[in-house]
Steps between C-alpha positions, in 0.01 A plus 500: 500500500614865464575510874731199466270268695400156369144376450352176364233482228233227476565222246195314361537176302273516193532120450580546131878532521484869598480697824351839586679746728293749701639786704336783691758784501545704814741768371534729201806481276716246319454140616709199405334158466733197514352181351706185551461134404711242686694789653589656162356818347259438211564689176461876553505478881526722698214704346475870577166681517376836619218530755299821506197611698277524196279795572291699258694761308831315466631309197654160578658219298526128573579175320787259424637711214622755755733249668595215265451336160650285225646620169268457205190480720266794576555652845165620634389742772196715581464871578205619708389861449168475689404837644826662393329767295636657184863457407720346235634147550855447373699175491851406393707181509880519486740206500743283304260485201220702352165387642179570309223615736128434445208636703139393548241714674283267709225769530491451878763750604790262432741461208669171407858553383723250319861537386716248313867483612731337244818468707568395862601753764350768724226722356386834641124562478395861549134593559403868525164665556471873451877516433575352845620152594228286654582336831764226452615630161750434353467120529782259419419164339745212471461335158662160451572301185417169672373229265590693183672317213735673258634416156714708268677505164752732335551561128657788317733645245853634513691731270780326308807690381786364286851604608815497287721194520453135407484239777465124533256317728798379706632854555151627588494287816800685646346848459265705714341836429328793670321808371504846662211741439542879471385538862786275615283194569704193408366146466616173342383421147496182295754416230419289195655404169313658211443311169775714346748369759522839673450560872145600587353637822144466623362750753184682607529876434389712796626847404542715188854593399848358454577180690843350566547125451801335665600151382772335707700179512635413847433856616678671207337683206513319165604689185285809422326477841327704639248546216248783460132424431226759445145442623217711359172583673284247314723214620455567873220293652192707594225319694251779422515407129402136555144424382301237687162377371253231602218441749714241684649788701153583634338159552586135445378142531641205691639199307515709180769692313435870557683687223617859461741665252811709562650727233855623572595589141512874567637475855870446426715219641423350839402192693133421553414336832162369611389372839156375603407461865175365634317207663674251266827482310386586148675329209648765268579465129651754261499474118652729237264609222612559144440876530752540784247511785460250782202294610511421872258259666449395859300204631389522866339207682326688783252792486570833669694819444839480325767769478679524163829695498630584152834679472711611206861611551446464879203742504125431520309544174193724505229350722730255679448341746167376361232357730319210331187331629508130411177301518416132449534169679801433725683177573373466859856485630521503878758684705617445856750720682671514838730764652766446762722752674871421468724630775858606430737234633771596753829622354761223478860565599841362409561179694132430568310187396313572175217287364309480171208254484311342211243226453548224240286195580567164339879525465801359686744728680794305350433670165506851650807725518557862596779758476535856628704765318607803704515859368876450467449207262588214737277193447452240772275198546201543730324246719149381408276363775156341465289674768187296437363288217571693179620819677872578476729771639834628371732599788812716472707745706597816306843657529416827319231766489308545176303304242576127493394256230340175621480229233278200571503214249309175462686246286740781400217723371394821679169457682225751409601836651873422519746672497378702799615841623574503874606829662718494811460831681235767427298464178612750236175482302147370555193442286302252290782455248699318770230241580552151356257214453547145378366150522288247312176689575619786275574260213218243497229355723247225544129528567411420861865492616675788687735688266796629703766767450745716700511879533815674628446860619807539723688734266191714433457619859163540672175535309176339388508182292186444292436158343222449245384196303266548205351228283206270425437421869546671835830425671558413863827680585714396797790707637770404750756751623842346569600811705832539315395717205348209307167320492313199360196559280262238364175521308236236434257520206210276405502547120779450243602776259720808468559697821685826565695532825560864591762597760522864606714668763382843612261510201773425242538172311815308587727389210327262252159547668226415409595135444295299252438145625312216335322284757445155353212264576545248781799275432303177480710213365787736418627446854595142404765608249870502591816644345818294467852559366453877494834673424676564832714788371514755220437385141646655185322727255432366149534143624211264584422402859243261638335349806244229577137517613316206660119500486458234771167387359346844446276529192524810284712721275853617578644821352808711570658827391819690580497877567829685441620810694379714207151346550522316168314170524582172329324164513677200647514171309323223697556133413363180657796277585335244728163433655400814695849649450578790268810686384471881489760660272564873470743718309598824682623779272598765758720527806331566832227355721233308306163379633366163389123466530375142520123458501263204517148559368582871497608509867856542634645181647664525847807728490421651160623735363857371548790744480824411328815696429624512141854608418807567711469479876663840562209722385385670820294822535619525863848582365375803302533840671393849396659825618542863402332841510220372278356307796478806727355849463497623139384809311277540196672550167839383626675184383548258787718188511518181701719192479363146503776259602448156339864386511438218751151403386576282198352537153137613510242747370482845660169690486455857629169691504399832655143595598400847611333831413658511153650269244873464548739451210781265603838417357704196603869448421737221596781604734772315689284449813196384302257757360452876527138613477428865421152650517336843502172557690287780356250562782542521880365227729578148617642251248545126552787323323464124460821304435469130420764244412371190325143610579570532876520820709847587626530604866334838558293489180282688435697808611311817600645816341394851601509754216469874560440776247 
């Protein structure tokens, strides 16, 4: 209550899955209502509301839209003007997005007001009567994006310029280039070999005037570099000149392709980016028409309001973001969510006993191994102890302060989540990007059987962990806190099909969330099948490998496929060699960790999918380290470098991506320590750099980078 005292409302069970809350206020002013379930706040709690002594002659406002709401859904409240006399009523909504306001006069002295927020955040609602704030105004409403699905695509055009000098494809690999605009803004650009054999550059013009192109080999200018390139006004991308047509940006239908056209022919060079956010993740397709325009279609599966953002050259086109009302039948997907508060764990010190726990049921501890690498680069074996059935702990005593790397392997392959970051001493950074999750329940599941996985929040600090499961049936979610910065999660569903597991920390998705999981029908006779003679160590790429499957009297069809690190799939060759015994032969074509899916009557057999290492045994993402100014605080328009050290990691594939407020052009060159990555952010804000080696995150990835203007 406004006085700071606590009071209890009356809760009535409606016996239909809902409850009613009644409260007789005793004070005027702002009240805060906390609604909890199993000791945890429900979504939107605590709710704030204003209590007034409603007497004739005063204008008052009430309703949920003054305190909370969800993006893409109308936020509603009511204004009472009974007995207030003559005077003009004025309303405004300010916040992270524009919010269209609609009014309806109820002809009883009240007005119903609705506004549509299109982005999460805090909104300020101002209500004035006779040029004066009514009591309680301005109101502040917390708008969340909970339950919203987002999809996006990017297409576009770049300007190509031919430079003097002939070059071979081999020489091209040793060069890197950057372009400096008249304002001084410098960013990497792409080099290519033109049909004439000359060097060509590809870039997106952002300014009019003379640009300077530098082409270097091992840090030194090549002959004739730097080059001068002139950009005229019609080449610079202008979002205001993009024409967008079609009713699909006003209304749409579920389970149908909703098409609109985009014409950028008179808008210069620039990238076109489209994102659609709403109750479902809409499938997006883009096709080029013969006249140089684009047809873009989106296919939502759930009705409701969708927000369509359309940008050209990093700026919204006219009318964007568009609010689209989608009608039609939904898929009747059900969603269940729980929230748990995660406390920051005590700071560990040099010489103290450190512990990292994980759950892996159905394995033997003899096949587990663990190592710890200190900040100074010293690697030592760590002890693994089975605490209880299927729950293991890695124990070590650190000798240094700083970020340690804990590698946990099963049969010489990193377990899901490994390698782990483990900070000794105070945490240098916190947030959702430092939360890890892994386990079979995030890869596959079985109807009617608990699907389990681990979540590690130790490095992220304190905060709220939200776990959601969405799919054909309602999930029963179980949570167990291990009190060491990690927890067990399991969910149980009654229907097979595709499910989405969402993991958020402080309202932000953790890396790789949401996870898409196929829950198969009940195993049935598939539980009878056994694997034999499975390769015990790494196999070689481009050479066949095989193992045996015994049916043990089960009746049905056996099929198998191998999934490479690049996600390419290939069928396995299955041959009957004896009664109830089959040979499964596969032919890996890449190095890295492969997954072999073995199914019986369309259902995974016990232990499937099986993981196997292909290629040399020295490929290890835990041995890759990133350092440099590019991982700290950076500034817009300035080239920033970082070094990725792969010297001790073996031969593998390095992948670097950056997500943030703007697109980031990147340039990667090979150096003695590994690779130098150079990038130039164009807008201020938080960027997240993901660095993977052979499809696996290195320690610390994704890295949070703060960019200022």
